[in-house]
Backbone as JSON, one array per atom type, in Angstrom:
{
  "sequence": "EPSRWEGVQQETEGQEIVSEGKVIAGGEFNKFFPKPEDPFDITFLQEREGFAEAALEFEGEEVATLAVSDTANNPSARDKFEGSNEDLEGYPLAAVGNNGTAILVADRIQVQVRSKASDFAAEDREAWILEFDLDGLAALAD",
  "N": [[109.31, 30.78, -65.34], [108.44, 34.14, -65.88], [110.54, 36.77, -67.26], [111.69, 39.75, -65.52], [110.77, 41.91, -67.0], [108.8, 40.82, -68.66], [107.06, 40.0, -66.68], [106.19, 42.44, -65.53], [104.97, 43.48, -67.8], [102.87, 41.63, -68.09], [101.49, 42.12, -65.7], [100.63, 44.75, -66.03], [99.35, 44.94, -68.46], [96.6, 45.93, -70.33], [95.62, 47.56, -68.34], [94.01, 50.52, -67.51], [95.35, 53.71, -67.87], [95.19, 56.25, -65.7], [95.39, 59.52, -64.79], [95.83, 61.22, -61.8], [96.31, 64.07, -61.42], [99.51, 65.76, -61.44], [102.13, 63.64, -62.31], [104.88, 62.29, -60.6], [108.19, 62.63, -61.67], [110.27, 59.89, -62.57], [113.04, 60.06, -62.02], [113.13, 61.69, -59.82], [112.76, 60.04, -57.67], [115.11, 58.64, -57.18], [117.0, 59.65, -55.26], [115.92, 58.88, -52.87], [116.25, 56.22, -52.53], [117.71, 53.36, -50.85], [120.97, 53.66, -49.3], [123.39, 51.7, -49.98], [125.82, 49.59, -48.3], [129.0, 47.91, -48.43], [128.66, 44.4, -48.24], [126.79, 45.02, -50.22], [125.27, 46.44, -53.17], [123.77, 48.86, -55.32], [122.23, 49.08, -58.43], [120.89, 51.18, -60.71], [118.16, 50.5, -62.78], [115.99, 51.32, -64.43], [114.09, 54.23, -65.22], [111.17, 56.08, -65.47], [108.33, 58.13, -66.26], [106.82, 58.52, -63.21], [108.01, 56.23, -62.04], [110.71, 54.31, -60.77], [113.4, 51.99, -60.76], [115.66, 49.67, -59.27], [118.4, 47.36, -59.08], [119.25, 45.24, -56.43], [122.23, 44.17, -55.27], [124.2, 41.54, -53.95], [127.36, 40.93, -53.11], [127.93, 40.99, -55.86], [125.89, 39.48, -56.99], [122.55, 39.58, -58.13], [120.01, 40.02, -55.87], [117.56, 41.09, -55.31], [114.95, 43.31, -56.47], [114.38, 46.78, -56.28], [111.85, 49.16, -56.06], [110.11, 52.2, -56.77], [107.03, 53.78, -57.12], [104.7, 56.1, -58.46], [101.45, 56.24, -57.71], [99.62, 57.9, -58.84], [99.31, 57.8, -61.58], [98.29, 55.33, -61.87], [95.91, 54.48, -60.26], [94.64, 52.11, -59.47], [96.63, 50.55, -58.46], [96.73, 51.05, -55.81], [94.76, 49.53, -54.74], [95.41, 47.04, -53.58], [96.18, 47.68, -51.05], [93.98, 48.51, -49.69], [91.99, 47.84, -46.97], [94.01, 46.39, -45.83], [95.33, 44.57, -43.21], [97.78, 44.58, -42.18], [100.79, 46.3, -41.34], [103.78, 48.2, -41.85], [105.73, 49.72, -39.78], [103.68, 51.65, -39.52], [102.9, 52.11, -42.15], [100.67, 51.0, -44.68], [100.84, 47.59, -45.57], [101.46, 45.17, -48.09], [101.43, 41.99, -49.66], [102.94, 41.13, -52.73], [102.33, 39.01, -54.97], [104.24, 35.95, -54.62], [106.82, 36.73, -54.16], [107.12, 39.41, -53.57], [106.99, 42.46, -51.67], [105.26, 45.27, -50.52], [104.74, 48.71, -49.61], [102.56, 51.49, -48.91], [103.06, 54.84, -49.17], [102.05, 57.92, -47.88], [99.54, 57.63, -49.0], [99.94, 57.43, -51.71], [102.54, 56.92, -52.88], [104.11, 54.03, -53.87], [106.28, 51.67, -52.5], [108.32, 49.07, -53.3], [109.76, 45.85, -52.87], [111.19, 43.14, -54.48], [111.99, 39.76, -54.33], [114.76, 38.14, -55.81], [116.59, 36.21, -55.35], [116.38, 32.99, -53.89], [116.78, 32.79, -51.16], [116.24, 35.26, -50.15], [114.19, 36.55, -48.09], [110.8, 37.41, -46.91], [111.2, 38.94, -44.6], [113.66, 40.1, -45.16], [112.96, 41.66, -47.35], [111.21, 43.49, -46.14], [112.98, 44.75, -44.35], [114.68, 46.08, -46.18], [112.86, 47.79, -47.39], [112.46, 49.58, -45.32], [114.85, 50.89, -45.41], [114.66, 52.82, -47.31], [114.24, 56.37, -47.81], [111.65, 57.14, -46.36], [110.22, 59.28, -45.21], [111.09, 61.37, -46.8], [110.02, 60.58, -49.27], [107.3, 60.77, -48.63], [107.06, 63.53, -48.28], [107.57, 64.33, -50.87], [105.28, 63.54, -52.12], [103.42, 65.39, -51.43]],
  "CA": [[109.0, 32.05, -64.71], [108.73, 35.21, -66.83], [111.56, 37.74, -66.87], [111.1, 40.89, -64.81], [110.08, 42.77, -67.96], [107.57, 40.13, -69.05], [106.17, 40.02, -65.51], [105.59, 43.77, -65.46], [104.07, 43.57, -68.94], [101.67, 40.85, -67.77], [100.76, 42.78, -64.62], [100.08, 46.05, -66.42], [98.66, 44.87, -69.74], [95.16, 46.15, -70.29], [95.22, 48.49, -67.3], [93.78, 51.88, -67.98], [96.19, 54.69, -67.19], [94.41, 57.41, -65.29], [96.26, 60.4, -64.02], [95.19, 62.05, -60.79], [97.22, 65.19, -61.2], [100.86, 65.67, -61.99], [102.87, 62.44, -61.94], [106.26, 62.59, -60.22], [109.2, 62.07, -62.58], [110.98, 58.76, -61.97], [114.34, 60.48, -61.53], [112.96, 62.32, -58.5], [112.76, 59.0, -56.63], [116.43, 58.03, -56.99], [117.69, 60.09, -54.05], [115.27, 58.3, -51.71], [116.59, 54.79, -52.46], [118.71, 53.06, -49.8], [122.4, 53.89, -49.55], [123.96, 50.41, -49.56], [127.21, 49.47, -47.88], [129.56, 46.59, -48.74], [128.84, 43.81, -49.57], [125.64, 45.31, -51.07], [125.38, 47.52, -54.14], [122.53, 49.13, -56.04], [122.39, 49.51, -59.81], [119.61, 51.65, -61.23], [117.81, 49.78, -64.0], [115.15, 52.12, -65.31], [113.22, 55.25, -64.66], [110.24, 56.68, -66.43], [107.36, 58.94, -65.53], [106.15, 57.87, -62.1], [108.58, 54.94, -61.69], [112.16, 54.09, -60.77], [113.71, 50.63, -60.31], [117.08, 49.37, -59.13], [118.75, 46.0, -58.66], [120.04, 45.13, -55.2], [123.21, 43.1, -55.48], [124.98, 41.09, -52.8], [128.61, 40.35, -53.62], [127.86, 40.88, -57.31], [124.72, 38.71, -57.44], [121.28, 40.27, -57.92], [119.18, 39.3, -54.9], [116.23, 41.69, -55.25], [114.75, 44.59, -57.16], [113.79, 47.83, -55.46], [111.1, 50.04, -56.96], [109.23, 53.24, -56.24], [106.12, 54.22, -58.17], [103.67, 57.09, -58.14], [100.18, 55.64, -58.11], [98.74, 58.9, -59.46], [99.01, 57.4, -62.95], [97.73, 53.98, -61.82], [95.23, 54.43, -58.97], [94.27, 50.75, -59.08], [97.76, 49.97, -57.73], [96.46, 51.23, -54.38], [93.7, 48.61, -54.31], [95.93, 45.95, -52.75], [96.4, 48.18, -49.69], [92.69, 48.75, -49.05], [91.62, 46.77, -46.04], [95.18, 45.67, -45.35], [95.39, 44.55, -41.74], [99.18, 44.56, -41.82], [101.51, 47.52, -41.65], [105.22, 48.22, -41.58], [105.98, 51.01, -39.13], [102.58, 52.56, -39.77], [102.54, 52.16, -43.56], [99.96, 49.8, -45.1], [101.73, 46.59, -46.14], [100.78, 44.18, -48.92], [102.23, 41.03, -50.42], [102.77, 41.24, -54.18], [102.71, 37.66, -55.39], [104.99, 35.2, -53.63], [108.17, 37.25, -53.99], [107.15, 40.86, -53.43], [106.42, 43.14, -50.51], [105.11, 46.68, -50.84], [104.03, 49.6, -48.69], [102.02, 52.69, -49.53], [103.48, 56.03, -48.44], [101.24, 59.12, -48.13], [98.4, 57.21, -49.82], [100.24, 57.7, -53.12], [103.81, 56.37, -53.35], [104.31, 52.62, -53.56], [107.66, 51.22, -52.39], [108.23, 47.62, -53.43], [110.97, 45.04, -52.98], [110.9, 41.8, -55.0], [113.11, 38.83, -54.21], [115.28, 37.44, -56.98], [117.29, 35.05, -54.78], [115.45, 32.18, -53.11], [116.97, 32.97, -49.72], [115.91, 36.65, -49.81], [112.86, 36.3, -47.53], [109.92, 38.55, -46.64], [111.82, 39.78, -43.58], [114.7, 40.87, -45.85], [112.28, 42.68, -48.15], [110.72, 44.53, -45.22], [114.14, 45.5, -43.85], [115.16, 46.97, -47.23], [111.86, 48.86, -47.56], [112.71, 50.57, -44.27], [116.09, 51.61, -45.73], [114.3, 53.97, -48.15], [113.91, 57.6, -47.08], [110.19, 57.16, -46.46], [109.76, 60.63, -44.92], [111.37, 62.15, -48.0], [109.02, 60.21, -50.27], [106.02, 61.33, -48.19], [107.1, 64.96, -48.57], [107.51, 64.46, -52.31], [103.9, 63.28, -52.53], [102.56, 66.54, -51.09]],
  "C": [[109.37, 33.17, -65.69], [109.84, 36.12, -66.31], [110.88, 38.9, -66.16], [110.31, 41.77, -65.76], [108.77, 42.13, -68.41], [106.57, 40.15, -67.91], [105.46, 41.35, -65.38], [104.6, 43.95, -66.6], [102.76, 42.84, -68.65], [100.83, 41.53, -66.71], [100.04, 44.03, -65.08], [99.29, 46.02, -67.72], [97.16, 45.05, -69.55], [94.71, 47.11, -69.2], [95.07, 49.87, -67.91], [94.68, 52.82, -67.19], [95.34, 55.93, -66.96], [95.33, 58.27, -64.46], [95.44, 61.24, -63.08], [96.12, 63.2, -60.46], [98.58, 64.91, -61.78], [101.58, 64.45, -61.42], [104.32, 62.83, -61.67], [107.21, 61.9, -61.2], [109.99, 60.98, -61.86], [112.33, 59.14, -61.38], [114.29, 61.14, -60.17], [113.05, 61.3, -57.37], [114.16, 58.51, -56.25], [117.1, 58.41, -55.68], [117.09, 59.5, -52.78], [115.53, 56.8, -51.56], [117.63, 54.58, -51.34], [120.12, 53.36, -50.26], [123.13, 52.64, -49.07], [125.43, 50.52, -49.14], [127.67, 48.07, -48.24], [129.04, 45.56, -47.77], [127.66, 44.05, -50.52], [125.96, 46.46, -52.02], [124.02, 47.68, -54.81], [122.89, 49.64, -57.43], [121.02, 49.93, -60.32], [119.37, 51.02, -62.59], [116.99, 50.62, -64.97], [114.43, 53.18, -64.52], [112.39, 55.8, -65.8], [109.24, 57.47, -65.6], [106.68, 58.1, -64.45], [106.78, 56.57, -61.62], [110.1, 54.96, -61.74], [112.42, 52.7, -60.19], [115.22, 50.44, -60.27], [117.24, 47.91, -58.74], [119.57, 46.1, -57.38], [120.94, 43.92, -55.38], [123.96, 42.82, -54.19], [126.19, 40.35, -53.35], [128.52, 40.05, -55.11], [126.68, 40.1, -57.85], [123.45, 39.49, -57.14], [120.4, 39.44, -57.0], [117.76, 39.84, -54.83], [116.17, 42.89, -56.19], [114.03, 45.51, -56.19], [113.07, 48.78, -56.4], [110.27, 51.03, -56.17], [108.34, 53.66, -57.39], [105.08, 55.18, -57.61], [102.35, 56.51, -58.62], [99.21, 56.65, -58.7], [98.4, 58.52, -60.89], [98.49, 55.96, -63.02], [97.04, 53.8, -60.46], [94.85, 53.02, -58.52], [95.4, 50.04, -58.35], [97.57, 50.1, -56.22], [95.46, 50.21, -53.84], [94.2, 47.53, -53.36], [96.14, 46.38, -51.3], [95.09, 48.42, -48.94], [92.33, 47.55, -48.17], [92.79, 45.95, -45.55], [95.19, 45.73, -43.82], [96.83, 44.43, -41.26], [99.8, 45.92, -42.14], [102.98, 47.32, -41.3], [105.52, 49.62, -41.08], [104.95, 52.06, -39.51], [102.15, 52.69, -41.22], [101.78, 50.89, -43.93], [100.9, 48.88, -45.89], [100.92, 45.59, -46.95], [101.8, 43.26, -49.56], [101.92, 41.24, -51.89], [103.27, 39.92, -54.75], [103.47, 36.97, -54.27], [106.32, 35.85, -53.29], [108.25, 38.75, -53.77], [106.48, 41.34, -52.17], [106.37, 44.62, -50.85], [104.43, 47.42, -49.7], [103.52, 50.79, -49.5], [102.34, 53.87, -48.63], [102.6, 57.2, -48.86], [100.08, 58.84, -49.08], [98.65, 57.44, -51.32], [101.47, 56.96, -53.64], [103.94, 54.91, -52.91], [105.81, 52.31, -53.57], [107.61, 49.7, -52.37], [109.62, 46.99, -53.54], [110.54, 43.65, -53.42], [112.15, 40.94, -54.9], [113.47, 38.25, -55.56], [116.01, 36.18, -56.54], [116.33, 34.3, -53.87], [115.6, 32.38, -51.61], [116.75, 34.42, -49.27], [114.44, 36.66, -49.39], [112.06, 37.59, -47.31], [110.53, 39.49, -45.61], [112.92, 40.65, -44.19], [114.06, 41.99, -46.67], [111.8, 43.82, -47.27], [111.86, 45.38, -44.7], [114.65, 46.48, -44.9], [114.15, 48.07, -47.52], [112.13, 49.96, -46.54], [114.01, 51.34, -44.49], [115.83, 52.79, -46.68], [114.07, 55.18, -47.25], [112.4, 57.81, -47.24], [109.61, 58.54, -46.15], [109.97, 61.54, -46.12], [110.36, 61.85, -49.11], [107.65, 60.79, -49.91], [105.96, 62.82, -48.51], [107.0, 65.21, -50.08], [106.07, 64.32, -52.83], [102.98, 64.46, -52.26], [102.37, 67.48, -52.24]]
}
């Protein structure tokens, strides 16, 4: 299995970057991430234009990654939500491979949780997505 960096490289290689207006700075997303309580912790891993990612740790072990991305610089990222017949509290929901779950907020902001631990199930991913400040992210997209 490729590392998280190789996986992202494989997923994005060859994709044309198209900007639909001003892309939100990755650092703007950090305040909307969940506020974990013991035994969970969050360590921010990277941020760049239109993207922020953090590791979710349980008792010191990484169990998932949490990410927010602005699809303004990658409109094709919204394709997986088109025709989605599933939603999470009104947000279009999509599976991302076998280990990822994502929603689309305000038809622009993608919130994604990817399992790193084998026992971190789809239900866990959905629960952590709901821990984000989704209303705040929607307002940011305006």
